[in-house]
C-alpha positions in Angstrom: 53.1 19.0 -115.9 50.8 16.5 -117.6 51.6 17.5 -121.1 52.7 15.0 -123.7 56.0 15.3 -125.4 56.0 17.3 -128.6 57.3 14.4 -130.7 54.2 12.3 -129.7 52.0 14.5 -132.0 54.6 14.3 -134.7 54.4 10.5 -134.6 50.6 10.6 -135.1 51.0 13.0 -138.0 53.6 10.7 -139.6 51.2 7.8 -139.2 48.5 9.7 -141.0 50.8 10.7 -143.8 51.9 7.1 -144.2 48.3 6.0 -144.4 47.6 8.6 -147.0 50.8 8.0 -149.0 50.3 4.2 -149.1 49.3 3.2 -152.6 45.8 1.7 -152.9 45.3 -1.8 -154.2 45.3 -2.1 -158.0 41.8 -2.1 -159.6 40.3 -5.5 -160.1 40.2 -5.7 -163.9 40.0 -9.5 -163.9 37.1 -11.1 -165.7 34.4 -13.1 -163.9 35.1 -16.8 -163.8 33.8 -18.7 -166.8 34.1 -15.8 -169.3 35.0 -16.9 -172.8 36.0 -15.0 -176.0 35.0 -16.2 -179.4 33.6 -15.3 -182.9 30.0 -15.1 -183.8 29.3 -17.8 -186.4 25.5 -17.5 -186.6 23.0 -14.8 -185.8 19.9 -16.3 -187.5 17.9 -16.7 -184.3 16.0 -14.0 -182.5 18.1 -12.6 -179.5 20.5 -15.5 -179.8 23.9 -15.9 -181.4 26.2 -18.9 -181.8 29.8 -18.2 -180.6 32.7 -20.4 -181.7 35.4 -20.4 -178.9 38.8 -21.7 -179.9 41.2 -23.1 -177.4 44.6 -24.8 -177.4 45.7 -27.8 -175.5 49.2 -29.3 -175.1 49.6 -33.0 -175.7 52.4 -34.1 -173.3 53.2 -37.4 -175.1 54.1 -35.7 -178.4 55.0 -32.2 -177.0 52.7 -30.6 -179.5 49.8 -28.1 -179.3 46.4 -29.0 -180.6 43.7 -26.5 -181.4 40.1 -27.4 -180.8 36.8 -25.4 -180.7 33.3 -25.5 -179.2 30.2 -23.6 -180.1 28.1 -21.9 -177.4 24.6 -20.3 -177.7 24.6 -16.9 -176.1 21.7 -14.4 -175.4 22.0 -11.1 -177.2 19.2 -9.0 -175.8 19.4 -6.0 -178.2 20.6 -8.1 -181.2 23.7 -5.9 -181.7 26.0 -8.8 -182.7 26.7 -9.5 -186.4 28.4 -12.4 -188.2 32.1 -12.3 -187.6 32.1 -10.1 -184.5 34.5 -11.0 -181.7 32.6 -11.1 -178.4 33.0 -11.9 -174.8 30.4 -14.2 -173.2 29.7 -14.8 -169.5 27.8 -17.7 -167.9 24.4 -17.1 -166.5 21.4 -19.1 -165.4 19.9 -21.5 -168.0 17.8 -19.5 -170.4 16.8 -22.5 -172.5 17.9 -26.0 -173.2 21.2 -25.0 -174.8 21.6 -21.3 -173.9 23.5 -20.7 -170.7 25.6 -17.6 -171.7 25.1 -13.9 -172.1 26.9 -11.6 -174.5 28.9 -9.4 -172.2 30.6 -7.1 -174.7 31.5 -6.8 -178.4 35.3 -6.7 -178.4 35.7 -6.1 -182.2 33.2 -5.6 -184.9 33.6 -7.6 -188.1 34.6 -5.8 -191.3 31.5 -5.4 -193.4 31.9 -6.0 -197.1 29.9 -3.4 -199.1 
């Protein structure tokens, strides 16, 4: 006489199915804050590359877009970057007076002229 109704178990089964069928959140492919993408303009130093990062800025007064650039020193532990490579750099603790970035990945290798 103390039995639960048959549809009670069905409700629990439906809840479990809904939990399983619910799509998971999308993978977090965003970059860490402060990551920059640029081109290697110098690799003359040991384990260090100079990366030129170009950005654009809108000038509201003239409704025009201005391009500007800045050079960053980045640490390249295995010295795999070459002149002209497109790289992604990420901020890290200060490694020297001017070097506060690490080479995270090489996005595109430069075409070598041989």
